[in-house]
N, CA, C and O of each residue as an XYZ file, in Angstrom:
948
protein
N      35.586     32.749     51.436
C      35.389     33.531     49.572
C      35.265     31.230     49.140
O      36.125     30.373     48.936
N      33.993     31.213     49.197
C      34.211     30.093     48.408
C      34.628     30.309     46.922
O      34.568     31.326     46.231
N      35.150     28.813     46.578
C      36.345     28.674     45.145
C      34.913     28.502     44.323
O      34.338     27.574     44.891
N      34.240     28.896     43.439
C      33.196     28.457     42.237
C      33.705     27.818     41.216
O      33.945     28.732     40.426
N      34.235     26.186     40.395
C      34.817     26.874     39.406
C      34.267     26.804     38.050
O      34.907     26.937     37.006
N      32.377     26.468     38.243
C      31.758     26.963     37.470
C      31.703     28.303     37.229
O      31.109     28.627     36.201
N      32.333     29.477     38.151
C      31.896     30.534     37.198
C      33.640     30.890     36.132
O      34.030     31.758     35.351
N      33.995     30.082     36.520
C      35.521     30.737     34.938
C      35.081     30.971     34.129
O      35.693     31.893     33.590
N      34.185     30.647     33.549
C      33.629     30.895     32.362
C      33.891     29.872     31.389
O      34.684     29.007     31.762
N      33.383     29.752     30.150
C      33.006     28.763     29.159
C      33.696     28.820     28.033
O      33.823     29.808     27.310
N      34.043     27.998     27.915
C      35.217     27.309     26.130
C      34.380     26.397     25.811
O      33.423     25.826     26.334
N      35.191     26.370     24.413
C      34.443     25.456     23.588
C      35.175     25.037     22.069
O      35.522     25.980     21.359
N      35.384     23.769     21.624
C      36.158     24.042     20.102
C      35.034     23.852     18.564
O      34.426     22.916     18.046
N      35.178     24.980     18.343
C      34.751     24.376     17.121
C      35.443     24.383     15.503
O      36.498     24.894     15.127
N      34.321     23.544     14.657
C      34.663     23.403     13.647
C      36.007     23.455     12.378
O      36.473     22.610     11.614
N      36.329     25.088     12.679
C      36.680     26.178     12.528
C      38.028     26.330     13.002
O      38.923     27.089     12.630
N      37.987     25.442     13.911
C      39.753     25.879     15.148
C      40.127     25.667     14.518
O      39.698     25.540     13.371
N      41.618     25.436     15.120
C      42.757     25.616     15.027
C      43.606     23.938     15.387
O      42.884     23.185     16.040
N      44.726     23.478     15.089
C      45.583     22.898     16.361
C      45.281     23.830     17.509
O      44.587     23.440     18.447
N      45.685     24.815     17.473
C      46.353     25.845     18.195
C      45.193     25.999     19.423
O      45.301     26.087     20.646
N      44.023     25.988     18.497
C      43.028     26.400     20.070
C      42.356     25.430     20.161
O      41.333     25.740     20.772
N      42.356     24.346     19.875
C      42.343     22.898     20.877
C      43.066     22.558     21.893
O      42.803     21.919     22.912
N      44.296     23.206     21.385
C      45.076     22.823     22.473
C      44.759     23.587     23.663
O      44.378     22.942     24.640
N      44.845     24.784     23.748
C      44.648     26.423     23.963
C      43.558     25.972     24.937
O      43.658     26.155     26.151
N      42.426     25.326     24.308
C      40.955     24.903     24.647
C      41.335     24.125     26.269
O      40.955     24.358     27.417
N      42.627     22.734     25.423
C      42.281     21.889     26.669
C      42.748     22.139     28.604
O      42.422     21.625     29.674
N      44.231     23.900     27.831
C      44.365     24.121     28.537
C      43.634     24.460     30.028
O      43.854     24.132     31.194
N      42.409     25.499     29.164
C      41.373     26.331     29.750
C      41.120     24.977     30.259
O      42.081     24.571     30.912
N      40.386     24.349     30.199
C      39.034     23.637     31.064
C      40.110     22.717     31.850
O      39.743     22.392     32.979
N      41.062     22.362     31.540
C      41.573     20.968     31.933
C      43.064     21.203     33.469
O      42.972     20.898     34.658
N      44.364     21.902     32.634
C      45.146     22.464     33.077
C      44.918     22.812     34.591
O      45.427     21.796     35.064
N      44.548     23.468     35.575
C      44.548     23.197     36.899
C      43.737     21.603     37.182
O      44.416     20.656     37.580
N      42.910     21.519     37.041
C      43.124     19.968     37.498
C      43.829     18.578     37.240
O      43.976     17.701     38.092
N      44.200     18.528     36.059
C      45.540     17.817     35.674
C      46.304     18.334     37.048
O      46.077     17.778     38.123
N      47.287     19.510     36.921
C      48.176     19.534     37.948
C      48.078     19.595     38.598
O      49.038     20.086     39.191
N      47.047     19.283     39.325
C      46.484     19.268     40.767
C      46.748     17.486     40.883
O      47.884     17.171     41.237
N      46.047     16.674     40.684
C      45.526     15.037     40.469
C      46.809     14.809     39.217
O      46.117     13.901     38.756
N      47.994     14.825     38.310
C      47.814     14.339     37.771
C      49.490     14.189     37.772
O      49.878     15.348     37.922
N      50.627     13.346     37.680
C      51.936     13.349     37.208
C      51.959     13.295     35.333
O      50.959     12.965     34.697
N      52.987     13.595     34.822
C      53.448     13.414     33.616
C      53.621     11.999     33.925
O      52.578     11.823     33.296
N      53.964     10.756     34.316
C      53.794      9.502     34.473
C      51.788      9.947     34.208
O      51.604     10.311     33.047
N      51.193      9.947     34.595
C      49.936      9.819     34.770
C      48.844     10.181     33.810
O      47.784      9.670     33.449
N      49.505     11.232     33.548
C      48.599     11.437     31.913
C      49.693     10.968     30.540
O      49.789     11.713     29.564
N      50.319      9.914     30.612
C      51.050      8.905     29.614
C      50.139      8.008     30.061
O      50.138      7.217     29.118
N      49.282      7.541     30.930
C      48.678      6.288     31.403
C      46.872      6.695     30.956
O      45.922      6.002     30.595
N      46.999      7.652     31.125
C      45.853      8.198     30.552
C      45.908      8.032     28.864
O      45.703      7.007     28.214
N      46.137      8.928     28.541
C      46.400      8.967     26.816
C      46.784      7.540     26.263
O      46.466      7.390     25.083
N      47.386      6.481     26.849
C      47.780      5.478     26.415
C      46.523      4.304     26.838
O      46.190      3.253     26.289
N      46.085      4.910     27.891
C      44.466      3.818     27.837
C      42.964      4.007     27.112
O      41.872      3.448     27.013
N      43.696      5.187     26.681
C      42.406      5.265     25.626
C      42.547      5.316     24.652
O      41.575      5.568     23.940
N      44.204      5.045     23.908
C      44.341      4.731     22.790
C      44.409      3.657     22.004
O      44.403      3.318     20.821
N      44.515      3.001     23.728
C      44.611      0.851     23.435
C      42.954      0.898     23.584
O      42.537     -0.246     23.401
N      42.238      1.507     23.760
C      40.316      1.530     24.123
C      39.992      1.809     22.637
O      39.231      1.149     21.929
N      40.651      2.825     22.316
C      40.438      2.641     20.829
C      40.520      1.254     20.026
O      39.551      0.527     19.808
N      41.519      1.071     19.720
C      42.172     -0.248     19.029
C      41.123     -1.069     19.671
O      40.317     -1.445     18.820
N      40.954     -1.315     20.378
C      40.246     -2.306     20.993
C      38.613     -2.084     20.603
O      37.897     -2.961     21.088
N      38.013     -1.208     19.925
C      37.067     -0.725     18.648
C      37.206     -0.948     17.535
O      36.416     -1.255     16.642
N      38.552     -0.746     17.583
C      38.379     -1.663     15.840
C      38.584     -2.910     16.148
O      38.386     -3.608     15.154
N      38.893     -3.528     17.078
C      39.127     -5.190     17.059
C      37.149     -5.893     16.801
O      36.621     -6.781     16.132
N      36.799     -5.096     17.543
C      35.073     -4.607     17.956
C      34.639     -4.378     17.056
O      33.519     -3.916     17.272
N      34.946     -4.436     15.641
C      33.825     -3.617     14.685
C      33.770     -2.608     14.966
O      34.060     -1.896     14.005
N      33.431     -1.811     16.232
C      32.689     -0.241     17.214
C      33.057      1.016     16.694
O      33.636      1.991     17.174
N      32.584      0.754     15.613
C      33.188      3.230     14.576
C      32.703      3.278     16.351
O      33.570      2.672     16.981
N      31.949      3.641     16.990
C      31.933      4.306     18.053
C      32.630      4.214     19.757
O      33.062      5.023     20.578
N      32.488      3.173     19.701
C      33.569      3.331     20.557
C      35.395      3.428     20.129
O      36.285      3.193     20.947
N      35.592      3.767     18.892
C      37.130      3.805     17.986
C      36.757      5.256     18.065
O      37.350      5.831     18.977
N      35.931      6.022     17.357
C      35.748      7.705     17.234
C      36.187      8.075     19.143
O      37.047      8.668     19.794
N      35.270      7.482     19.301
C      35.326      8.605     21.280
C      36.998      8.224     21.409
O      37.910      8.931     20.980
N      37.121      7.112     22.009
C      38.372      6.737     22.455
C      39.257      7.332     21.888
O      40.237      7.623     22.574
N      39.245      7.783     20.255
C      40.553      8.602     19.509
C      40.253      9.886     20.106
O      41.153     10.301     20.836
N      39.928     10.123     20.071
C      38.934     11.803     20.749
C      40.014     11.900     22.013
O      41.058     12.522     22.208
N      39.256     11.013     22.720
C      40.354     11.564     24.663
C      41.960     11.121     24.026
O      43.045     11.686     24.166
N      41.653     10.115     23.427
C      43.812     10.208     24.033
C      44.100     11.027     23.045
O      45.247     11.439     22.868
N      43.003     11.385     22.225
C      44.277     12.856     21.455
C      43.967     13.866     22.583
O      44.779     13.406     23.386
N      43.546     14.633     23.074
C      43.285     15.337     24.158
C      44.057     14.844     24.983
O      45.158     15.394     24.937
N      43.938     13.586     26.158
C      45.470     13.866     26.648
C      46.653     13.844     26.151
O      47.589     13.894     26.950
N      46.895     13.778     24.925
C      48.424     14.386     24.088
C      48.626     15.882     24.411
O      49.655     16.426     24.810
N      47.941     16.192     24.263
C      47.813     17.480     24.325
C      47.846     18.465     25.437
O      48.425     19.550     25.486
N      46.798     17.611     26.692
C      47.019     17.301     28.106
C      49.208     17.610     28.546
O      50.029     18.153     29.285
N      48.955     16.590     27.176
C      51.056     15.912     28.553
C      52.024     17.161     27.341
O      53.154     17.548     27.638
N      51.484     17.503     26.355
C      52.248     18.942     25.502
C      52.323     19.626     26.156
O      53.509     19.938     26.262
N      51.454     20.402     27.058
C      50.734     21.691     27.670
C      51.813     21.578     28.825
O      52.607     22.453     29.171
N      51.609     19.843     29.527
C      52.350     20.503     30.479
C      54.504     20.215     30.149
O      55.471     20.149     30.909
N      54.343     20.141     28.818
C      56.118     19.848     27.964
C      56.156     21.564     27.637
O      57.168     22.070     27.153
N      55.392     22.072     27.841
C      55.087     23.912     27.169
C      55.533     23.256     25.085
O      56.609     23.564     24.573
N      54.643     22.555     24.442
C      55.294     22.108     24.098
C      54.281     22.547     22.742
O      53.204     21.951     22.732
N      54.492     23.417     21.727
C      53.443     23.623     20.762
C      53.158     22.426     19.800
O      54.118     22.007     19.153
N      51.578     21.655     19.589
C      52.184     21.025     19.137
C      51.537     21.216     17.547
O      51.452     20.232     16.812
N      51.205     22.230     17.210
C      50.309     22.175     15.953
C      52.054     22.621     15.121
O      52.405     22.036     14.096
N      53.001     23.786     15.840
C      54.452     23.721     15.400
C      54.589     22.597     15.347
O      54.054     22.380     14.260
N      54.991     21.432     15.787
C      56.181     20.847     16.289
C      54.891     19.449     14.734
O      55.298     18.329     14.423
N      53.780     19.948     14.268
C      53.744     19.086     13.250
C      53.998     19.437     12.040
O      54.250     18.651     11.127
N      53.943     20.749     11.950
C      53.735     21.746     10.281
C      55.336     21.440     10.456
O      55.830     21.419      9.328
N      56.214     21.222     11.352
C      58.047     21.481     11.348
C      58.197     20.225     10.613
O      59.104     20.118      9.788
N      57.129     18.967     10.916
C      57.722     17.800     11.115
C      57.189     17.189      9.546
O      57.932     16.533      8.817
N      55.667     17.571      9.178
C      54.926     17.424      8.004
C      54.942     18.570      7.345
O      54.023     19.170      7.902
N      55.439     19.412      6.391
C      55.618     20.406      6.069
C      54.062     19.573      4.869
O      54.922     18.786      4.476
N      53.545     19.397      4.556
C      53.198     19.061      3.165
C      53.772     17.736      2.674
O      53.917     17.478      1.479
N      54.026     17.078      3.475
C      55.045     16.734      2.540
C      55.521     15.402      3.923
O      55.555     15.872      5.059
N      55.803     14.099      3.809
C      56.310     12.835      4.248
C      57.245     12.754      4.976
O      58.167     12.649      4.167
N      57.758     12.721      6.120
C      58.503     12.996      6.391
C      59.622     12.732      6.650
O      60.472     13.231      7.387
N      59.557     11.362      5.564
C      60.642     10.812      5.669
C      61.698     10.708      4.280
O      62.926     10.689      4.196
N      60.437     10.645      3.097
C      60.737     10.720      1.242
C      60.920     11.702      0.861
O      61.738     12.068      0.017
N      59.892     12.489      1.652
C      59.488     14.141      1.266
C      59.094     13.862      0.417
O      59.786     14.365     -0.468
N      58.014     13.088     -0.157
C      57.031     12.791     -1.244
C      55.233     13.336     -0.748
O      54.765     13.044      0.353
N      54.820     13.764     -1.312
C      53.105     13.683     -1.060
C      52.527     13.124     -2.606
O      52.900     13.787     -3.573
N      51.808     12.165     -2.814
C      51.769     11.293     -1.186
C      53.400     10.877     -1.048
O      54.471     11.299     -1.483
N      53.087     10.159     -0.471
C      53.797      9.208      0.597
C      54.965      8.250     -0.536
O      54.376      7.433     -1.244
N      56.084      8.301     -0.668
C      56.384      6.786     -1.507
C      57.617      5.992     -1.084
O      58.492      5.411     -1.726
N      57.410      6.149      0.076
C      58.661      5.098      1.079
C      58.539      3.965      0.077
O      59.320      3.861     -0.868
N      57.555      3.128      0.299
C      57.582      1.630     -0.516
C      58.434      1.420     -1.393
O      58.746      0.252     -1.625
N      58.949      2.326     -2.009
C      58.726      2.507     -3.706
C      60.405      3.032     -3.281
O      61.307      2.215     -3.095
N      60.545      4.178     -3.201
C      61.526      5.273     -3.391
C      62.494      4.296     -1.843
O      63.627      3.851     -2.022
N      61.917      4.180     -0.774
C      63.363      2.753      0.386
C      64.599      3.448      0.575
O      65.689      2.956      0.284
N      64.369      5.071      1.265
C      65.057      5.776      1.300
C      65.840      5.334      2.396
O      65.289      4.889      3.404
N      67.653      5.451      2.247
C      68.628      5.091      3.106
C      68.507      6.410      4.763
O      69.218      6.693      5.728
N      67.905      6.596      4.514
C      67.834      8.444      4.994
C      66.716      8.867      5.191
O      65.637      8.453      4.768
N      67.030      9.957      6.038
C      65.596     10.752      5.925
C      65.938     12.355      5.312
O      66.743     13.280      5.430
N      64.563     11.896      4.495
C      64.442     13.413      3.744
C      64.457     14.712      4.714
O      63.756     14.780      5.723
N      65.588     16.019      4.169
C      65.298     17.275      4.790
C      63.975     17.465      4.067
O      63.825     17.249      2.864
N      62.609     18.071      5.261
C      61.960     18.438      4.386
C      62.967     20.332      5.081
O      63.846     20.722      5.850
N      61.430     21.090      3.549
C      61.529     22.205      4.436
C      60.207     23.169      4.366
O      59.446     23.284      3.405
N      60.126     23.885      5.731
C      58.830     24.237      5.210
C      58.334     26.093      3.926
O      58.803     27.122      3.441
N      57.262     25.359      4.046
C      56.420     26.564      3.483
C      54.990     27.339      4.113
O      53.872     26.938      3.791
N      55.144     28.187      4.796
C      54.012     28.893      6.113
C      52.838     28.716      4.524
O      51.782     28.089      4.444
N      53.421     29.377      3.655
C      51.872     29.907      3.084
C      51.145     29.073      2.433
O      50.098     29.461      1.915
N      51.676     27.404      2.308
C      51.288     25.507      2.392
C      50.304     25.191      3.916
O      49.196     24.656      3.905
N      50.815     25.525      4.782
C      49.809     25.786      5.959
C      48.417     25.489      6.288
O      47.518     26.273      5.985
N      48.178     24.249      6.973
C      46.631     24.783      6.814
C      46.566     25.337      8.187
O      47.104     25.175      9.282
N      45.167     26.463      7.313
C      44.857     27.083      8.509
C      43.686     26.550      9.509
O      42.996     27.524      9.811
N      43.312     25.621      9.997
C      42.683     24.651     10.972
C      42.676     23.403     11.009
O      43.095     22.915      9.959
N      42.331     22.553     11.898
C      42.199     21.251     12.265
C      42.144     20.649     11.297
O      43.008     19.897     10.843
N      40.693     21.015     10.683
C      40.357     20.477      9.468
C      41.300     19.653      8.258
O      41.406     18.527      7.773
N      42.137     21.570      8.082
C      43.444     21.307      6.987
C      44.429     20.503      7.070
O      45.031     19.921      6.167
N      44.596     20.480      8.291
C      45.912     19.542      8.643
C      45.146     18.075      8.305
O      45.540     17.451      7.320
N      43.867     17.437      9.266
C      43.454     16.146      8.485
C      43.451     15.775      6.879
O      43.819     14.721      6.360
N      42.892     17.032      6.214
C      42.947     16.791      4.094
C      44.536     16.950      4.061
O      45.167     16.550      3.083
N      45.159     17.536      5.143
C      46.394     17.695      4.470
C      47.468     16.078      4.776
O      48.378     15.717      4.029
N      46.939     15.221      6.273
C      47.362     13.899      5.973
C      46.981     12.900      4.709
O      47.648     12.123      4.026
N      45.587     13.294      4.727
C      45.318     13.055      3.612
C      46.509     12.551      1.789
O      46.845     11.730      0.935
N      46.579     13.732      2.288
C      47.010     13.697      0.847
C      48.479     13.672      0.900
O      49.045     13.966     -0.153
N      49.088     13.428      1.749
C      50.180     12.733      2.098
C      50.939     10.798      2.778
O      51.991     10.159      2.752
N      49.272     10.643      3.373
C      49.152      9.011      3.437
C      47.925      8.909      2.733
O      47.269      9.866      3.144
N      47.328      8.363      2.005
C      46.273      8.357      1.571
C      45.571      7.039      1.657
O      45.933      5.974      1.157
N      44.423      7.307      2.430
C      44.187      6.377      3.273
C      43.802      4.501      2.439
O      43.572      3.427      2.994
N      43.926      4.994      0.487
C      43.993      3.688     -0.253
C      44.609      2.500      0.276
O      44.349      1.306      0.130
N      45.746      3.302      1.118
C      47.207      2.642      0.652
C      47.428      2.132      2.178
O      48.582      1.883      2.525
N      46.672      2.015      2.834
C      46.785      1.581      4.016
C      44.920      1.264      4.566
O      43.994      2.015      4.260
N      44.765     -0.164      5.506
C      43.627     -0.769      6.246
C      43.769      0.022      8.083
O      44.789      0.514      8.566
N      42.699     -0.073      8.605
C      41.499      0.415      9.564
C      43.119      0.050     10.873
O      43.839      0.823     11.505
N      43.076     -1.690     10.743
C      44.042     -1.979     11.631
C      45.077     -1.441     11.288
O      45.691     -0.949     12.235
N      45.608     -1.307     10.170
C      47.571     -1.220     10.239
C      47.483      0.909     10.584
O      48.367      1.694     10.928
N      46.495      1.049     10.374
C      47.041      2.575     11.059
C      46.551      2.639     12.571
O      47.024      3.336     13.468
N      45.346      1.622     12.645
C      45.555      1.520     14.185
C      46.785      1.013     15.477
O      46.872      1.155     16.696
N      47.575      0.393     14.438
C      48.454     -0.287     14.777
C      49.423      0.697     14.888
O      49.939      0.925     15.982
N      49.915      1.660     13.307
C      50.840      2.096     13.358
C      50.891      3.181     14.857
O      52.010      3.562     15.202
N      49.658      3.638     15.695
C      49.151      4.840     16.488
C      49.688      4.210     18.097
O      50.487      4.474     18.996
N      48.817      3.384     17.788
C      49.874      2.194     18.958
C      51.482      1.829     19.258
O      51.918      1.620     20.390
N      52.336      1.790     17.946
C      54.020      2.004     17.702
C      54.330      3.348     18.292
O      55.215      3.589     19.114
N      53.682      3.986     17.886
C      54.135      5.814     18.267
C      53.102      5.961     19.001
O      52.627      6.964     18.469
N      52.357      5.683     19.890
C      52.138      6.171     21.213
C      53.293      5.334     22.960
O      53.245      5.406     24.188
N      53.984      4.779     22.089
C      54.873      3.579     22.761
C      56.168      4.915     22.689
O      56.941      5.263     23.581
N      56.084      5.223     21.870
C      57.784      5.787     21.447
C      57.064      7.295     21.852
O      58.029      7.860     22.367
N      56.405      7.860     21.889
C      55.922      9.223     23.081
C      56.987      8.342     24.468
O      58.133      8.476     24.899
N      56.140      7.701     24.683
C      56.154      7.270     25.957
C      57.843      6.635     26.086
O      57.527      5.813     26.946
N      58.557      6.516     25.999
C      60.028      6.096     26.117
C      60.647      7.446     25.585
O      61.625      7.791     26.248
N      60.227      8.517     24.274
C      61.425      9.509     24.888
C      60.942     10.545     25.563
O      61.437     11.662     25.413
N      59.777     10.292     26.505
C      59.767     11.354     27.393
C      60.655     10.524     29.008
O      61.220     11.153     29.903
N      60.534      9.384     28.934
C      61.266      8.324     29.807
C      62.452      8.368     30.203
O      62.846      8.267     31.365
N      63.568      8.647     28.469
C      64.763      8.859     28.102
C      64.866     10.616     28.864
O      65.774     10.891     29.648
N      63.817     11.613     28.474
C      64.149     12.844     28.778
C      64.788     13.390     29.914
O      65.838     13.988     30.149
N      63.304     12.778     30.856
C      63.679     12.824     32.525
C      64.200     11.920     32.930
O      64.340     11.961     34.153
N      64.791     10.590     32.188
C      66.033     10.446     33.015
C      67.916     11.210     33.569
O      68.665     11.209     34.545
N      67.838     11.882     31.806
C      68.735     12.650     31.776
C      68.825     13.932     31.852
O      69.325     14.392     32.879
N      68.311     14.969     30.656
C      67.513     15.577     30.803
C      68.212     16.584     30.068
O      68.573     17.711     30.407
N      68.357     15.834     28.787
C      69.031     16.342     27.715
C      68.337     16.895     26.667
O      67.347     16.298     26.244
N      68.802     18.280     26.011
C      68.400     19.296     24.920
C      68.001     18.033     23.527
O      66.931     17.986     22.920
N      68.866     17.377     23.369
C      68.525     16.360     22.060
C      67.746     15.132     22.178
O      67.477     14.330     21.284
N      67.255     15.087     24.050
C      66.854     14.017     24.753
C      64.872     15.262     24.608
O      63.886     14.646     24.203
N      64.787     16.041     24.798
C      63.608     16.826     24.796
C      63.243     17.362     23.015
O      62.365     18.219     23.120
N      63.519     17.206     21.832
C      63.824     17.347     20.815
C      63.687     16.115     20.231
O      63.478     16.018     19.021
N      63.778     15.185     20.934
C      62.990     13.801     19.944
C      61.681     13.614     20.807
O      61.017     12.612     20.540
N      61.138     14.599     21.992
C      59.543     13.927     22.281
C      58.926     15.098     21.469
O      57.805     14.751     21.099
N      59.195     16.211     21.098
C      58.329     16.823     19.837
C      58.297     16.175     18.806
O      57.373     16.258     17.997
N      59.380     15.372     18.666
C      59.247     14.744     17.357
C      58.333     13.107     17.143
O      57.784     12.574     16.178
N      58.587     12.629     18.931
C      57.482     11.520     18.555
C      55.783     12.185     19.157
O      54.775     11.481     19.202
N      55.831     13.523     19.524
C      54.194     13.702     19.791
C      54.240     14.267     18.108
O      53.661     13.742     17.157
N      54.707     14.919     18.098
C      54.432     15.159     16.569
C      53.808     14.107     15.261
O      53.064     14.183     14.284
N      54.501     13.298     15.847
C      53.941     11.623     14.943
C      53.656     10.626     15.150
O      53.922      9.539     14.637
N      52.758     11.110     16.378
C      51.364      9.920     17.454
C      50.500     10.958     16.485
O      49.813     10.355     15.660
N      50.379     12.820     16.414
C      49.323     13.279     16.360
C      49.214     12.721     14.319
O      48.485     12.031     13.606
N      50.175     13.387     14.214
C      50.183     12.474     12.582
C      49.276     11.146     12.256
O      48.523     11.311     11.296
N      49.201      9.562     13.028
C      48.274      8.737     13.087
C      47.034      9.193     14.031
O      45.955      8.601     14.067
N      47.306     10.129     14.648
C      45.579     10.393     15.075
C      44.900     10.190     13.908
O      44.116      9.331     13.505
N      45.520     11.461     13.335
C      44.938     12.160     11.514
C      44.917     10.677     10.464
O      44.044     10.301      9.682
N      45.704     10.309     10.674
C      46.272      8.927      9.959
C      44.754      8.030     10.150
O      44.118      7.775      9.127
N      44.316      7.654     11.272
C      43.312      6.391     11.594
C      42.618      7.055     11.859
O      41.638      6.433     12.271
N      42.376      8.703     11.915
C      40.962      8.846     11.928
C      40.754      8.970      9.714
O      39.858      8.386      9.105
N      41.173      9.312      9.455
C      41.259      9.637      7.720
C      40.305      8.016      7.481
O      39.147      7.803      7.120
N      41.270      7.237      7.820
C      40.984      6.391      7.359
C      39.461      5.270      7.917
O      38.800      4.464      7.262
N      39.359      5.711      9.397
C      38.051      5.783     10.013
C      36.128      6.423      9.502
O      34.913      6.254      9.605
N      37.237      7.194      8.948
C      36.411      7.947      8.107
C      35.797      9.246      8.824
O      34.903     10.003      8.447
N      36.577      9.244      9.976
C      36.483     10.222     11.232
C      36.336     12.008     11.307
O      37.243     12.369     12.057
N      35.674     13.043     10.898
C      35.932     14.152     10.642
C      36.028     14.306     11.851
O      34.981     14.162     12.483
N      37.632     14.743     12.831
C      37.991     15.421     13.475
C      37.686     16.677     13.917
O      37.888     16.844     15.120
N      37.370     17.369     13.464
C      37.099     18.965     13.880
C      35.591     19.069     13.785
O      34.941     19.922     14.389
N      35.128     18.234     13.064
C      33.466     18.124     14.015
C      33.422     17.370     14.816
O      32.695     17.574     15.788
N      34.075     16.381     14.725
C      33.826     15.289     15.865
C      33.674     15.658     17.793
O      32.958     15.274     18.717
N      35.050     16.796     17.562
C      36.165     17.596     19.175
C      34.689     18.439     19.181
O      33.811     18.173     20.003
N      34.541     19.516     18.122
C      33.467     20.404     18.140
C      32.036     20.241     18.466
O      31.238     21.158     18.663
N      31.761     18.755     18.506
C      30.592     17.650     19.691
C      30.730     17.522     20.935
O      29.836     17.616     21.775
N      32.365     17.199     21.193
C      32.414     16.323     22.561
C      32.876     17.914     23.044
O      32.799     17.990     24.270
N      33.275     19.032     22.497
C      33.645     19.844     23.262
C      33.391     21.160     22.992
O      34.191     22.096     22.985
N      31.512     21.161     22.637
C      30.977     22.660     22.661
C      31.074     23.310     24.131
O      31.257     24.527     24.090
N      31.002     22.833     25.240
C      30.590     23.450     26.641
C      31.805     22.269     27.371
O      31.960     21.053     27.488
N      32.556     23.689     27.774
C      34.266     22.808     29.105
C      33.932     21.626     28.398
O      33.470     21.259     27.317
N      34.606     20.946     30.073
C      34.736     19.194     29.652
C      33.560     18.820     29.081
O      32.528     19.488     29.025
N      33.837     17.257     28.479
C      32.568     16.625     27.910
C      32.415     15.522     28.984
O      32.399     14.322     28.712
N      32.304     16.037     30.223
C      31.752     14.891     31.217
C      31.336     15.572     32.177
O      30.173     15.353     32.514
N      32.010     16.471     32.836
C      31.245     17.664     34.082
C      30.696     18.589     33.290
O      29.475     18.479     33.397
N      31.003     19.512     32.491
C      30.433     20.679     31.728
C      31.453     21.880     32.276
O      31.499     22.881     31.560
N      31.986     21.876     33.058
C      33.235     22.757     34.118
C      34.514     23.206     33.052
O      35.321     23.013     32.142
N      33.623     24.268     34.483
C      35.591     24.941     33.090
C      36.363     25.642     34.781
O      35.685     26.410     35.463
N      37.036     25.445     34.991
C      38.078     24.501     34.677
C      37.189     22.576     35.314
O      36.579     22.314     36.351
N      37.508     21.785     34.249
C      37.072     20.177     34.855
C      37.154     20.144     36.517
O      38.120     20.632     37.103
N      35.892     19.434     37.312
C      35.487     19.717     38.051
C      35.494     17.846     38.408
O      35.593     17.584     39.607
N      35.415     16.836     37.608
C      36.127     15.096     37.552
C      36.790     15.316     38.342
O      37.614     16.219     38.195
N      36.715     14.574     39.542
C      38.109     13.787     40.269
C      38.346     12.656     39.039
O      37.803     12.210     38.028
N      39.814     12.491     40.047
C      40.603     11.365     39.302
C      40.080     10.151     39.093
O      40.216      9.514     38.049
N      39.004      9.523     40.811
C      38.204      8.597     40.058
C      37.724      8.440     39.776
O      37.573      7.258     39.465
N      36.713      9.455     39.448
C      36.154      9.909     38.044
C      36.299      9.474     36.503
O      35.671      8.684     35.799
N      37.362     10.301     36.287
C      38.404      9.891     35.704
C      38.408      8.228     34.912
O      37.922      7.679     33.923
N      39.382      7.870     36.194
C      39.465      6.647     36.074
C      38.140      5.326     36.391
O      38.660      4.297     36.822
N      37.026      5.260     36.282
C      36.483      4.622     36.035
C      35.373      4.854     35.187
O      34.266      4.319     35.268
N      35.909      6.015     34.056
C      35.018      5.736     33.119
C      35.161      4.713     31.507
O      35.875      5.065     30.568
N      34.639      3.934     31.512
C      34.425      2.448     30.393
C      33.966      3.761     28.819
O      33.415      4.796     29.192
N      34.130      3.667     27.804
C      33.935      3.875     26.758
C      33.707      3.538     25.939
O      33.608      4.288     24.968
């Protein structure tokens, strides 16, 4: 019997779907080829590669390059979370329960409060956004775009991308529970920066992801994805 990847199903992300739906979509379409072709280090490399290409879009004032690469970097982070069995939506909500994760205010007042230690935030599920678009609106309320430029948001994304990598390297070196907790935290911070940069650049993530992922993989349109390691390595977006 010949294995036919195109008979596995048809998957898509819709504008009203949640972060959890998006993470599940990435698993449905990409988990098999990712597990076969990529180590965790490879996944991190790809996430950082496309994040840096998004920043190149900022430097070149190329809005399309920024948007496309930001979406792809976000997707690779979902693949990393899937590999580590981390529920991104849950971690983001724990970290940012409609409040700044440091000062505990909405909008963030860190620049004026200058708190010496992180505020102990408390979650209220009644406030939790129902969909990905709602989370983007929530982050606009916490960190208004008027308070930062697009380049500033891009620098913050680059910082958090590096901190995710550092946290994962530390965990894989010693395998301590507290190190894995740090991985969860850093991934949540990275995702908050995805939303922050999207807000600064006026990118509607839910709408753009629904366009990109209307029919399985956005490159080969198969499920599971049939792109080879070489195909992905050659992508210049």
